[in-house]
PDB file of N, CA, C, O and CB in Angstrom:
ATOM      1  N   MET A   1      78.847 107.766  97.213  1.00  0.00           N
ATOM      2  CA  MET A   1      79.222 108.678  96.154  1.00  0.00           C
ATOM      3  C   MET A   1      79.414 107.890  94.869  1.00  0.00           C
ATOM      4  O   MET A   1      80.345 107.094  94.745  1.00  0.00           O
ATOM      5  CB  MET A   1      80.500 109.459  96.521  1.00  0.00           C
ATOM      6  N   ASP A   2      78.542 108.117  93.940  1.00  0.00           N
ATOM      7  CA  ASP A   2      78.585 107.325  92.726  1.00  0.00           C
ATOM      8  C   ASP A   2      78.529 108.212  91.487  1.00  0.00           C
ATOM      9  O   ASP A   2      77.936 107.840  90.474  1.00  0.00           O
ATOM     10  CB  ASP A   2      77.442 106.325  92.712  1.00  0.00           C
ATOM     11  N   THR A   3      79.138 109.367  91.574  1.00  0.00           N
ATOM     12  CA  THR A   3      79.160 110.268  90.429  1.00  0.00           C
ATOM     13  C   THR A   3      80.223 109.816  89.435  1.00  0.00           C
ATOM     14  O   THR A   3      81.064 108.971  89.743  1.00  0.00           O
ATOM     15  CB  THR A   3      79.420 111.719  90.880  1.00  0.00           C
ATOM     16  N   GLU A   4      80.171 110.385  88.252  1.00  0.00           N
ATOM     17  CA  GLU A   4      81.174 110.051  87.234  1.00  0.00           C
ATOM     18  C   GLU A   4      82.577 110.415  87.716  1.00  0.00           C
ATOM     19  O   GLU A   4      83.525 109.660  87.497  1.00  0.00           O
ATOM     20  CB  GLU A   4      80.864 110.780  85.909  1.00  0.00           C
ATOM     21  N   LYS A   5      82.711 111.569  88.372  1.00  0.00           N
ATOM     22  CA  LYS A   5      84.016 111.986  88.877  1.00  0.00           C
ATOM     23  C   LYS A   5      84.506 111.027  89.961  1.00  0.00           C
ATOM     24  O   LYS A   5      85.691 110.698  90.001  1.00  0.00           O
ATOM     25  CB  LYS A   5      83.947 113.420  89.425  1.00  0.00           C
ATOM     26  N   ALA A   6      83.612 110.578  90.836  1.00  0.00           N
ATOM     27  CA  ALA A   6      83.991 109.618  91.880  1.00  0.00           C
ATOM     28  C   ALA A   6      84.463 108.312  91.255  1.00  0.00           C
ATOM     29  O   ALA A   6      85.414 107.697  91.740  1.00  0.00           O
ATOM     30  CB  ALA A   6      82.807 109.354  92.834  1.00  0.00           C
ATOM     31  N   GLN A   7      83.801 107.885  90.181  1.00  0.00           N
ATOM     32  CA  GLN A   7      84.215 106.664  89.490  1.00  0.00           C
ATOM     33  C   GLN A   7      85.603 106.822  88.864  1.00  0.00           C
ATOM     34  O   GLN A   7      86.394 105.879  88.859  1.00  0.00           O
ATOM     35  CB  GLN A   7      83.189 106.293  88.410  1.00  0.00           C
ATOM     36  N   LYS A   8      85.895 108.002  88.341  1.00  0.00           N
ATOM     37  CA  LYS A   8      87.231 108.261  87.784  1.00  0.00           C
ATOM     38  C   LYS A   8      88.292 108.228  88.879  1.00  0.00           C
ATOM     39  O   LYS A   8      89.389 107.710  88.672  1.00  0.00           O
ATOM     40  CB  LYS A   8      87.261 109.621  87.061  1.00  0.00           C
ATOM     41  N   ILE A   9      87.963 108.781  90.040  1.00  0.00           N
ATOM     42  CA  ILE A   9      88.904 108.751  91.161  1.00  0.00           C
ATOM     43  C   ILE A   9      89.151 107.309  91.583  1.00  0.00           C
ATOM     44  O   ILE A   9      90.297 106.911  91.792  1.00  0.00           O
ATOM     45  CB  ILE A   9      88.371 109.585  92.356  1.00  0.00           C
ATOM     46  N   ARG A  10      88.088 106.527  91.709  1.00  0.00           N
ATOM     47  CA  ARG A  10      88.246 105.108  92.070  1.00  0.00           C
ATOM     48  C   ARG A  10      89.084 104.368  91.034  1.00  0.00           C
ATOM     49  O   ARG A  10      89.914 103.532  91.392  1.00  0.00           O
ATOM     50  CB  ARG A  10      86.870 104.432  92.209  1.00  0.00           C
ATOM     51  N   ALA A  11      88.875 104.668  89.752  1.00  0.00           N
ATOM     52  CA  ALA A  11      89.643 104.011  88.692  1.00  0.00           C
ATOM     53  C   ALA A  11      91.130 104.358  88.799  1.00  0.00           C
ATOM     54  O   ALA A  11      91.986 103.496  88.601  1.00  0.00           O
ATOM     55  CB  ALA A  11      89.102 104.417  87.309  1.00  0.00           C
ATOM     56  N   THR A  12      91.429 105.603  89.109  1.00  0.00           N
ATOM     57  CA  THR A  12      92.825 106.014  89.282  1.00  0.00           C
ATOM     58  C   THR A  12      93.438 105.296  90.474  1.00  0.00           C
ATOM     59  O   THR A  12      94.563 104.802  90.390  1.00  0.00           O
ATOM     60  CB  THR A  12      92.927 107.543  89.468  1.00  0.00           C
ATOM     61  N   ILE A  13      92.708 105.236  91.580  1.00  0.00           N
ATOM     62  CA  ILE A  13      93.190 104.512  92.760  1.00  0.00           C
ATOM     63  C   ILE A  13      93.442 103.057  92.405  1.00  0.00           C
ATOM     64  O   ILE A  13      94.478 102.499  92.765  1.00  0.00           O
ATOM     65  CB  ILE A  13      92.177 104.614  93.924  1.00  0.00           C
ATOM     66  N   ALA A  14      92.505 102.440  91.702  1.00  0.00           N
ATOM     67  CA  ALA A  14      92.639 101.028  91.324  1.00  0.00           C
ATOM     68  C   ALA A  14      93.892 100.787  90.488  1.00  0.00           C
ATOM     69  O   ALA A  14      94.606  99.808  90.706  1.00  0.00           O
ATOM     70  CB  ALA A  14      91.404 100.567  90.550  1.00  0.00           C
ATOM     71  N   GLU A  15      94.157 101.669  89.541  1.00  0.00           N
ATOM     72  CA  GLU A  15      95.356 101.519  88.705  1.00  0.00           C
ATOM     73  C   GLU A  15      96.624 101.569  89.542  1.00  0.00           C
ATOM     74  O   GLU A  15      97.536 100.767  89.341  1.00  0.00           O
ATOM     75  CB  GLU A  15      95.400 102.610  87.633  1.00  0.00           C
ATOM     76  N   VAL A  16      96.683 102.497  90.469  1.00  0.00           N
ATOM     77  CA  VAL A  16      97.900 102.671  91.262  1.00  0.00           C
ATOM     78  C   VAL A  16      98.096 101.520  92.246  1.00  0.00           C
ATOM     79  O   VAL A  16      99.217 101.044  92.422  1.00  0.00           O
ATOM     80  CB  VAL A  16      97.854 104.000  92.017  1.00  0.00           C
ATOM     81  N   VAL A  17      97.013 101.065  92.891  1.00  0.00           N
ATOM     82  CA  VAL A  17      97.162 100.018  93.905  1.00  0.00           C
ATOM     83  C   VAL A  17      97.045  98.609  93.341  1.00  0.00           C
ATOM     84  O   VAL A  17      97.278  97.632  94.053  1.00  0.00           O
ATOM     85  CB  VAL A  17      96.132 100.205  94.979  1.00  0.00           C
ATOM     86  N   GLY A  18      96.683  98.500  92.052  1.00  0.00           N
ATOM     87  CA  GLY A  18      96.650  97.196  91.411  1.00  0.00           C
ATOM     88  C   GLY A  18      95.405  96.380  91.714  1.00  0.00           C
ATOM     89  O   GLY A  18      95.466  95.151  91.739  1.00  0.00           O
ATOM     90  N   PHE A  19      94.273  97.042  91.945  1.00  0.00           N
ATOM     91  CA  PHE A  19      93.011  96.371  92.192  1.00  0.00           C
ATOM     92  C   PHE A  19      92.053  96.676  91.042  1.00  0.00           C
ATOM     93  O   PHE A  19      92.276  97.615  90.279  1.00  0.00           O
ATOM     94  CB  PHE A  19      92.406  96.808  93.554  1.00  0.00           C
ATOM     95  N   ASP A  20      91.004  95.895  90.919  1.00  0.00           N
ATOM     96  CA  ASP A  20      89.941  96.179  89.966  1.00  0.00           C
ATOM     97  C   ASP A  20      89.123  97.351  90.506  1.00  0.00           C
ATOM     98  O   ASP A  20      88.840  97.406  91.703  1.00  0.00           O
ATOM     99  CB  ASP A  20      89.040  94.919  89.724  1.00  0.00           C
ATOM    100  N   ALA A  21      88.746  98.274  89.651  1.00  0.00           N
ATOM    101  CA  ALA A  21      87.998  99.468  90.076  1.00  0.00           C
ATOM    102  C   ALA A  21      86.687  99.096  90.768  1.00  0.00           C
ATOM    103  O   ALA A  21      86.235  99.818  91.657  1.00  0.00           O
ATOM    104  CB  ALA A  21      87.709 100.369  88.868  1.00  0.00           C
ATOM    105  N   ASN A  22      86.076  97.989  90.377  1.00  0.00           N
ATOM    106  CA  ASN A  22      84.827  97.562  91.002  1.00  0.00           C
ATOM    107  C   ASN A  22      85.024  97.082  92.433  1.00  0.00           C
ATOM    108  O   ASN A  22      84.059  96.980  93.192  1.00  0.00           O
ATOM    109  CB  ASN A  22      84.192  96.467  90.184  1.00  0.00           C
ATOM    110  N   ASP A  23      86.266  96.785  92.808  1.00  0.00           N
ATOM    111  CA  ASP A  23      86.560  96.319  94.161  1.00  0.00           C
ATOM    112  C   ASP A  23      86.928  97.452  95.106  1.00  0.00           C
ATOM    113  O   ASP A  23      87.119  97.214  96.298  1.00  0.00           O
ATOM    114  CB  ASP A  23      87.679  95.314  94.123  1.00  0.00           C
ATOM    115  N   ILE A  24      87.031  98.663  94.610  1.00  0.00           N
ATOM    116  CA  ILE A  24      87.413  99.815  95.429  1.00  0.00           C
ATOM    117  C   ILE A  24      86.175 100.325  96.166  1.00  0.00           C
ATOM    118  O   ILE A  24      85.207 100.759  95.542  1.00  0.00           O
ATOM    119  CB  ILE A  24      88.048 100.949  94.550  1.00  0.00           C
ATOM    120  N   GLN A  25      86.215 100.269  97.489  1.00  0.00           N
ATOM    121  CA  GLN A  25      85.093 100.682  98.331  1.00  0.00           C
ATOM    122  C   GLN A  25      85.462 101.907  99.159  1.00  0.00           C
ATOM    123  O   GLN A  25      86.630 102.105  99.493  1.00  0.00           O
ATOM    124  CB  GLN A  25      84.657  99.532  99.252  1.00  0.00           C
ATOM    125  N   ASP A  26      84.469 102.729  99.491  1.00  0.00           N
ATOM    126  CA  ASP A  26      84.720 103.955 100.255  1.00  0.00           C
ATOM    127  C   ASP A  26      85.408 103.697 101.585  1.00  0.00           C
ATOM    128  O   ASP A  26      86.224 104.509 102.021  1.00  0.00           O
ATOM    129  CB  ASP A  26      83.426 104.680 100.499  1.00  0.00           C
ATOM    130  N   GLU A  27      85.096 102.590 102.236  1.00  0.00           N
ATOM    131  CA  GLU A  27      85.663 102.309 103.556  1.00  0.00           C
ATOM    132  C   GLU A  27      87.046 101.659 103.498  1.00  0.00           C
ATOM    133  O   GLU A  27      87.671 101.461 104.541  1.00  0.00           O
ATOM    134  CB  GLU A  27      84.728 101.416 104.326  1.00  0.00           C
ATOM    135  N   ASP A  28      87.533 101.326 102.314  1.00  0.00           N
ATOM    136  CA  ASP A  28      88.854 100.715 102.176  1.00  0.00           C
ATOM    137  C   ASP A  28      89.936 101.661 102.680  1.00  0.00           C
ATOM    138  O   ASP A  28      89.903 102.864 102.420  1.00  0.00           O
ATOM    139  CB  ASP A  28      89.122 100.332 100.713  1.00  0.00           C
ATOM    140  N   ARG A  29      90.897 101.091 103.408  1.00  0.00           N
ATOM    141  CA  ARG A  29      92.013 101.857 103.958  1.00  0.00           C
ATOM    142  C   ARG A  29      93.270 101.556 103.149  1.00  0.00           C
ATOM    143  O   ARG A  29      93.575 100.403 102.845  1.00  0.00           O
ATOM    144  CB  ARG A  29      92.231 101.528 105.464  1.00  0.00           C
ATOM    145  N   PHE A  30      93.979 102.606 102.816  1.00  0.00           N
ATOM    146  CA  PHE A  30      95.130 102.468 101.932  1.00  0.00           C
ATOM    147  C   PHE A  30      96.220 101.571 102.501  1.00  0.00           C
ATOM    148  O   PHE A  30      96.744 100.713 101.791  1.00  0.00           O
ATOM    149  CB  PHE A  30      95.703 103.819 101.637  1.00  0.00           C
ATOM    150  N   ILE A  31      96.562 101.751 103.750  1.00  0.00           N
ATOM    151  CA  ILE A  31      97.654 100.968 104.322  1.00  0.00           C
ATOM    152  C   ILE A  31      97.181  99.570 104.697  1.00  0.00           C
ATOM    153  O   ILE A  31      97.829  98.589 104.333  1.00  0.00           O
ATOM    154  CB  ILE A  31      98.236 101.676 105.549  1.00  0.00           C
ATOM    155  N   LEU A  32      96.078  99.454 105.409  1.00  0.00           N
ATOM    156  CA  LEU A  32      95.628  98.142 105.873  1.00  0.00           C
ATOM    157  C   LEU A  32      95.029  97.276 104.769  1.00  0.00           C
ATOM    158  O   LEU A  32      95.290  96.074 104.725  1.00  0.00           O
ATOM    159  CB  LEU A  32      94.617  98.317 106.964  1.00  0.00           C
ATOM    160  N   ASP A  33      94.239  97.856 103.888  1.00  0.00           N
ATOM    161  CA  ASP A  33      93.567  97.051 102.862  1.00  0.00           C
ATOM    162  C   ASP A  33      94.374  96.901 101.572  1.00  0.00           C
ATOM    163  O   ASP A  33      94.274  95.879 100.894  1.00  0.00           O
ATOM    164  CB  ASP A  33      92.234  97.663 102.539  1.00  0.00           C
ATOM    165  N   TYR A  34      95.171  97.911 101.232  1.00  0.00           N
ATOM    166  CA  TYR A  34      95.919  97.874  99.981  1.00  0.00           C
ATOM    167  C   TYR A  34      97.423  97.725 100.171  1.00  0.00           C
ATOM    168  O   TYR A  34      98.151  97.525  99.198  1.00  0.00           O
ATOM    169  CB  TYR A  34      95.643  99.114  99.200  1.00  0.00           C
ATOM    170  N   SER A  35      97.896  97.817 101.403  1.00  0.00           N
ATOM    171  CA  SER A  35      99.338  97.752 101.695  1.00  0.00           C
ATOM    172  C   SER A  35     100.115  98.710 100.794  1.00  0.00           C
ATOM    173  O   SER A  35     101.165  98.361 100.255  1.00  0.00           O
ATOM    174  CB  SER A  35      99.866  96.307 101.512  1.00  0.00           C
ATOM    175  N   ILE A  36      99.586  99.915 100.642  1.00  0.00           N
ATOM    176  CA  ILE A  36     100.187 100.910  99.753  1.00  0.00           C
ATOM    177  C   ILE A  36     101.514 101.409 100.347  1.00  0.00           C
ATOM    178  O   ILE A  36     101.583 101.771 101.521  1.00  0.00           O
ATOM    179  CB  ILE A  36      99.209 102.100  99.521  1.00  0.00           C
ATOM    180  N   ALA A  37     102.538 101.420  99.532  1.00  0.00           N
ATOM    181  CA  ALA A  37     103.864 101.872  99.941  1.00  0.00           C
ATOM    182  C   ALA A  37     103.990 103.382  99.702  1.00  0.00           C
ATOM    183  O   ALA A  37     103.147 103.996  99.049  1.00  0.00           O
ATOM    184  CB  ALA A  37     104.971 101.098  99.170  1.00  0.00           C
ATOM    185  N   TYR A  38     105.051 103.952 100.242  1.00  0.00           N
ATOM    186  CA  TYR A  38     105.309 105.391 100.131  1.00  0.00           C
ATOM    187  C   TYR A  38     105.286 105.850  98.675  1.00  0.00           C
ATOM    188  O   TYR A  38     104.614 106.824  98.337  1.00  0.00           O
ATOM    189  CB  TYR A  38     106.660 105.740 100.766  1.00  0.00           C
ATOM    190  N   ASN A  39     106.021 105.145  97.818  1.00  0.00           N
ATOM    191  CA  ASN A  39     106.114 105.579  96.416  1.00  0.00           C
ATOM    192  C   ASN A  39     104.778 105.441  95.688  1.00  0.00           C
ATOM    193  O   ASN A  39     104.486 106.236  94.795  1.00  0.00           O
ATOM    194  CB  ASN A  39     107.185 104.770  95.683  1.00  0.00           C
ATOM    195  N   GLU A  40     103.962 104.452  96.050  1.00  0.00           N
ATOM    196  CA  GLU A  40     102.637 104.311  95.448  1.00  0.00           C
ATOM    197  C   GLU A  40     101.715 105.443  95.911  1.00  0.00           C
ATOM    198  O   GLU A  40     100.941 105.988  95.123  1.00  0.00           O
ATOM    199  CB  GLU A  40     102.025 102.939  95.806  1.00  0.00           C
ATOM    200  N   ARG A  41     101.808 105.782  97.182  1.00  0.00           N
ATOM    201  CA  ARG A  41     100.983 106.875  97.704  1.00  0.00           C
ATOM    202  C   ARG A  41     101.374 108.193  97.040  1.00  0.00           C
ATOM    203  O   ARG A  41     100.513 109.002  96.694  1.00  0.00           O
ATOM    204  CB  ARG A  41     101.126 106.983  99.242  1.00  0.00           C
ATOM    205  N   LYS A  42     102.662 108.399  96.868  1.00  0.00           N
ATOM    206  CA  LYS A  42     103.159 109.613  96.210  1.00  0.00           C
ATOM    207  C   LYS A  42     102.671 109.659  94.751  1.00  0.00           C
ATOM    208  O   LYS A  42     102.237 110.707  94.274  1.00  0.00           O
ATOM    209  CB  LYS A  42     104.719 109.668  96.266  1.00  0.00           C
ATOM    210  N   ALA A  43     102.745 108.531  94.056  1.00  0.00           N
ATOM    211  CA  ALA A  43     102.286 108.459  92.670  1.00  0.00           C
ATOM    212  C   ALA A  43     100.786 108.713  92.581  1.00  0.00           C
ATOM    213  O   ALA A  43     100.321 109.390  91.664  1.00  0.00           O
ATOM    214  CB  ALA A  43     102.629 107.093  92.061  1.00  0.00           C
ATOM    215  N   LEU A  44     100.032 108.174  93.528  1.00  0.00           N
ATOM    216  CA  LEU A  44      98.588 108.387  93.540  1.00  0.00           C
ATOM    217  C   LEU A  44      98.266 109.856  93.751  1.00  0.00           C
ATOM    218  O   LEU A  44      97.405 110.406  93.064  1.00  0.00           O
ATOM    219  CB  LEU A  44      97.926 107.539  94.628  1.00  0.00           C
ATOM    220  N   LEU A  45      98.938 110.490  94.682  1.00  0.00           N
ATOM    221  CA  LEU A  45      98.734 111.921  94.933  1.00  0.00           C
ATOM    222  C   LEU A  45      99.023 112.733  93.672  1.00  0.00           C
ATOM    223  O   LEU A  45      98.226 113.592  93.294  1.00  0.00           O
ATOM    224  CB  LEU A  45      99.632 112.403  96.095  1.00  0.00           C
ATOM    225  N   GLU A  46     100.130 112.475  93.032  1.00  0.00           N
ATOM    226  CA  GLU A  46     100.507 113.232  91.834  1.00  0.00           C
ATOM    227  C   GLU A  46      99.485 113.048  90.716  1.00  0.00           C
ATOM    228  O   GLU A  46      99.124 114.012  90.041  1.00  0.00           O
ATOM    229  CB  GLU A  46     101.895 112.804  91.348  1.00  0.00           C
ATOM    230  N   ARG A  47      99.020 111.820  90.518  1.00  0.00           N
ATOM    231  CA  ARG A  47      98.022 111.565  89.464  1.00  0.00           C
ATOM    232  C   ARG A  47      96.701 112.243  89.772  1.00  0.00           C
ATOM    233  O   ARG A  47      96.100 112.863  88.895  1.00  0.00           O
ATOM    234  CB  ARG A  47      97.800 110.063  89.290  1.00  0.00           C
ATOM    235  N   LEU A  48      96.241 112.128  91.022  1.00  0.00           N
ATOM    236  CA  LEU A  48      94.967 112.734  91.385  1.00  0.00           C
ATOM    237  C   LEU A  48      95.042 114.252  91.291  1.00  0.00           C
ATOM    238  O   LEU A  48      94.118 114.891  90.787  1.00  0.00           O
ATOM    239  CB  LEU A  48      94.557 112.311  92.795  1.00  0.00           C
ATOM    240  N   ASN A  49      96.140 114.835  91.775  1.00  0.00           N
ATOM    241  CA  ASN A  49      96.301 116.291  91.677  1.00  0.00           C
ATOM    242  C   ASN A  49      96.272 116.740  90.218  1.00  0.00           C
ATOM    243  O   ASN A  49      95.621 117.730  89.884  1.00  0.00           O
ATOM    244  CB  ASN A  49      97.620 116.738  92.344  1.00  0.00           C
ATOM    245  N   ALA A  50      96.970 116.021  89.357  1.00  0.00           N
ATOM    246  CA  ALA A  50      97.035 116.393  87.939  1.00  0.00           C
ATOM    247  C   ALA A  50      95.682 116.198  87.245  1.00  0.00           C
ATOM    248  O   ALA A  50      95.246 117.055  86.476  1.00  0.00           O
ATOM    249  CB  ALA A  50      98.115 115.565  87.222  1.00  0.00           C
ATOM    250  N   GLU A  51      95.032 115.086  87.517  1.00  0.00           N
ATOM    251  CA  GLU A  51      93.782 114.771  86.832  1.00  0.00           C
ATOM    252  C   GLU A  51      92.609 115.623  87.296  1.00  0.00           C
ATOM    253  O   GLU A  51      91.685 115.883  86.525  1.00  0.00           O
ATOM    254  CB  GLU A  51      93.452 113.325  87.027  1.00  0.00           C
ATOM    255  N   PHE A  52      92.641 116.062  88.558  1.00  0.00           N
ATOM    256  CA  PHE A  52      91.474 116.738  89.115  1.00  0.00           C
ATOM    257  C   PHE A  52      91.758 118.169  89.559  1.00  0.00           C
ATOM    258  O   PHE A  52      90.952 118.770  90.269  1.00  0.00           O
ATOM    259  CB  PHE A  52      90.947 115.955  90.275  1.00  0.00           C
ATOM    260  N   GLY A  53      92.895 118.717  89.145  1.00  0.00           N
ATOM    261  CA  GLY A  53      93.190 120.125  89.373  1.00  0.00           C
ATOM    262  C   GLY A  53      93.302 120.531  90.826  1.00  0.00           C
ATOM    263  O   GLY A  53      92.978 121.666  91.175  1.00  0.00           O
ATOM    264  N   LYS A  54      93.750 119.636  91.674  1.00  0.00           N
ATOM    265  CA  LYS A  54      93.957 119.955  93.092  1.00  0.00           C
ATOM    266  C   LYS A  54      95.442 120.151  93.332  1.00  0.00           C
ATOM    267  O   LYS A  54      96.275 119.845  92.478  1.00  0.00           O
ATOM    268  CB  LYS A  54      93.389 118.832  94.019  1.00  0.00           C
ATOM    269  N   ASN A  55      95.755 120.663  94.505  1.00  0.00           N
ATOM    270  CA  ASN A  55      97.147 120.863  94.874  1.00  0.00           C
ATOM    271  C   ASN A  55      97.372 120.424  96.315  1.00  0.00           C
ATOM    272  O   ASN A  55      98.007 121.136  97.093  1.00  0.00           O
ATOM    273  CB  ASN A  55      97.555 122.334  94.687  1.00  0.00           C
ATOM    274  N   LEU A  56      96.847 119.244  96.673  1.00  0.00           N
ATOM    275  CA  LEU A  56      97.069 118.723  98.013  1.00  0.00           C
ATOM    276  C   LEU A  56      98.548 118.407  98.174  1.00  0.00           C
ATOM    277  O   LEU A  56      99.186 117.906  97.249  1.00  0.00           O
ATOM    278  CB  LEU A  56      96.197 117.464  98.277  1.00  0.00           C
ATOM    279  N   ASP A  57      99.090 118.700  99.346  1.00  0.00           N
ATOM    280  CA  ASP A  57     100.482 118.322  99.587  1.00  0.00           C
ATOM    281  C   ASP A  57     100.525 116.912 100.171  1.00  0.00           C
ATOM    282  O   ASP A  57      99.504 116.377 100.603  1.00  0.00           O
ATOM    283  CB  ASP A  57     101.180 119.338 100.544  1.00  0.00           C
ATOM    284  N   PHE A  58     101.693 116.329 100.178  1.00  0.00           N
ATOM    285  CA  PHE A  58     101.840 114.931 100.566  1.00  0.00           C
ATOM    286  C   PHE A  58     101.432 114.700 102.015  1.00  0.00           C
ATOM    287  O   PHE A  58     100.796 113.692 102.321  1.00  0.00           O
ATOM    288  CB  PHE A  58     103.272 114.478 100.356  1.00  0.00           C
ATOM    289  N   GLY A  59     101.783 115.612 102.904  1.00  0.00           N
ATOM    290  CA  GLY A  59     101.405 115.461 104.316  1.00  0.00           C
ATOM    291  C   GLY A  59      99.907 115.422 104.503  1.00  0.00           C
ATOM    292  O   GLY A  59      99.395 114.583 105.243  1.00  0.00           O
ATOM    293  N   ALA A  60      99.199 116.316 103.843  1.00  0.00           N
ATOM    294  CA  ALA A  60      97.734 116.348 103.939  1.00  0.00           C
ATOM    295  C   ALA A  60      97.132 115.092 103.313  1.00  0.00           C
ATOM    296  O   ALA A  60      96.173 114.528 103.840  1.00  0.00           O
ATOM    297  CB  ALA A  60      97.169 117.613 103.248  1.00  0.00           C
ATOM    298  N   PHE A  61      97.695 114.658 102.191  1.00  0.00           N
ATOM    299  CA  PHE A  61      97.190 113.472 101.513  1.00  0.00           C
ATOM    300  C   PHE A  61      97.341 112.233 102.390  1.00  0.00           C
ATOM    301  O   PHE A  61      96.459 111.374 102.407  1.00  0.00           O
ATOM    302  CB  PHE A  61      97.917 113.270 100.186  1.00  0.00           C
ATOM    303  N   CYS A  62      98.442 112.137 103.109  1.00  0.00           N
ATOM    304  CA  CYS A  62      98.677 110.977 103.972  1.00  0.00           C
ATOM    305  C   CYS A  62      97.689 110.918 105.138  1.00  0.00           C
ATOM    306  O   CYS A  62      97.494 109.855 105.727  1.00  0.00           O
ATOM    307  CB  CYS A  62     100.103 111.007 104.508  1.00  0.00           C
ATOM    308  N   GLN A  63      97.072 112.036 105.472  1.00  0.00           N
ATOM    309  CA  GLN A  63      96.056 112.057 106.524  1.00  0.00           C
ATOM    310  C   GLN A  63      94.737 111.452 106.044  1.00  0.00           C
ATOM    311  O   GLN A  63      93.875 111.115 106.855  1.00  0.00           O
ATOM    312  CB  GLN A  63      95.826 113.489 107.007  1.00  0.00           C
ATOM    313  N   LEU A  64      94.583 111.315 104.744  1.00  0.00           N
ATOM    314  CA  LEU A  64      93.376 110.725 104.165  1.00  0.00           C
ATOM    315  C   LEU A  64      93.557 109.211 104.154  1.00  0.00           C
ATOM    316  O   LEU A  64      94.167 108.666 103.234  1.00  0.00           O
ATOM    317  CB  LEU A  64      93.099 111.277 102.716  1.00  0.00           C
ATOM    318  N   GLU A  65      93.037 108.539 105.159  1.00  0.00           N
ATOM    319  CA  GLU A  65      93.316 107.118 105.336  1.00  0.00           C
ATOM    320  C   GLU A  65      92.436 106.189 104.526  1.00  0.00           C
ATOM    321  O   GLU A  65      92.799 105.034 104.302  1.00  0.00           O
ATOM    322  CB  GLU A  65      93.182 106.773 106.754  1.00  0.00           C
ATOM    323  N   THR A  66      91.269 106.681 104.074  1.00  0.00           N
ATOM    324  CA  THR A  66      90.338 105.815 103.354  1.00  0.00           C
ATOM    325  C   THR A  66      90.028 106.364 101.960  1.00  0.00           C
ATOM    326  O   THR A  66      90.269 107.534 101.663  1.00  0.00           O
ATOM    327  CB  THR A  66      89.043 105.653 104.152  1.00  0.00           C
ATOM    328  N   VAL A  67      89.497 105.496 101.132  1.00  0.00           N
ATOM    329  CA  VAL A  67      89.066 105.914  99.802  1.00  0.00           C
ATOM    330  C   VAL A  67      88.002 106.996  99.927  1.00  0.00           C
ATOM    331  O   VAL A  67      88.020 107.972  99.178  1.00  0.00           O
ATOM    332  CB  VAL A  67      88.527 104.709  98.991  1.00  0.00           C
ATOM    333  N   GLY A  68      87.083 106.833 100.858  1.00  0.00           N
ATOM    334  CA  GLY A  68      86.028 107.816 101.066  1.00  0.00           C
ATOM    335  C   GLY A  68      86.573 109.193 101.390  1.00  0.00           C
ATOM    336  O   GLY A  68      86.057 110.198 100.901  1.00  0.00           O
ATOM    337  N   ALA A  69      87.619 109.247 102.216  1.00  0.00           N
ATOM    338  CA  ALA A  69      88.237 110.529 102.571  1.00  0.00           C
ATOM    339  C   ALA A  69      88.875 111.181 101.332  1.00  0.00           C
ATOM    340  O   ALA A  69      88.802 112.398 101.163  1.00  0.00           O
ATOM    341  CB  ALA A  69      89.304 110.326 103.685  1.00  0.00           C
ATOM    342  N   VAL A  70      89.488 110.383 100.487  1.00  0.00           N
ATOM    343  CA  VAL A  70      90.075 110.904  99.252  1.00  0.00           C
ATOM    344  C   VAL A  70      88.974 111.417  98.329  1.00  0.00           C
ATOM    345  O   VAL A  70      89.113 112.481  97.727  1.00  0.00           O
ATOM    346  CB  VAL A  70      90.915 109.815  98.538  1.00  0.00           C
ATOM    347  N   LEU A  71      87.894 110.673  98.218  1.00  0.00           N
ATOM    348  CA  LEU A  71      86.774 111.117  97.391  1.00  0.00           C
ATOM    349  C   LEU A  71      86.256 112.462  97.853  1.00  0.00           C
ATOM    350  O   LEU A  71      86.041 113.357  97.035  1.00  0.00           O
ATOM    351  CB  LEU A  71      85.650 110.091  97.415  1.00  0.00           C
ATOM    352  N   ILE A  72      86.050 112.622  99.153  1.00  0.00           N
ATOM    353  CA  ILE A  72      85.566 113.894  99.689  1.00  0.00           C
ATOM    354  C   ILE A  72      86.537 115.014  99.350  1.00  0.00           C
ATOM    355  O   ILE A  72      86.125 116.090  98.919  1.00  0.00           O
ATOM    356  CB  ILE A  72      85.367 113.803 101.211  1.00  0.00           C
ATOM    357  N   ALA A  73      87.825 114.761  99.546  1.00  0.00           N
ATOM    358  CA  ALA A  73      88.839 115.801  99.301  1.00  0.00           C
ATOM    359  C   ALA A  73      88.867 116.235  97.832  1.00  0.00           C
ATOM    360  O   ALA A  73      89.043 117.417  97.534  1.00  0.00           O
ATOM    361  CB  ALA A  73      90.228 115.293  99.717  1.00  0.00           C
ATOM    362  N   TYR A  74      88.695 115.289  96.932  1.00  0.00           N
ATOM    363  CA  TYR A  74      88.798 115.612  95.501  1.00  0.00           C
ATOM    364  C   TYR A  74      87.456 115.997  94.864  1.00  0.00           C
ATOM    365  O   TYR A  74      87.434 116.521  93.750  1.00  0.00           O
ATOM    366  CB  TYR A  74      89.383 114.431  94.756  1.00  0.00           C
ATOM    367  N   LEU A  75      86.356 115.747  95.545  1.00  0.00           N
ATOM    368  CA  LEU A  75      85.060 116.121  94.996  1.00  0.00           C
ATOM    369  C   LEU A  75      84.607 117.502  95.479  1.00  0.00           C
ATOM    370  O   LEU A  75      83.614 118.035  94.984  1.00  0.00           O
ATOM    371  CB  LEU A  75      84.023 115.077  95.369  1.00  0.00           C
ATOM    372  N   GLN A  76      85.314 118.072  96.422  1.00  0.00           N
ATOM    373  CA  GLN A  76      84.936 119.397  96.941  1.00  0.00           C
ATOM    374  C   GLN A  76      85.270 120.479  95.957  1.00  0.00           C
ATOM    375  O   GLN A  76      85.022 121.655  96.225  1.00  0.00           O
ATOM    376  CB  GLN A  76      85.628 119.681  98.265  1.00  0.00           C
TER     377      GLN A  76
END
């Protein structure tokens, strides 16, 4: 997925997890690859919901373990 919207989602993820956007890969896992904490995951959810007009709840968002899963959820 290499659309402009997907790139914006990756950039938002990169800002929250502290990585370069070019290093964000679809198969990356939030907990294992980024060691994302609860508050970072919550902040990421809030930013993505606000930026992309979604209303995913925190429980559903936590089920999205990879960047690719988040991309699918926000590109639908």
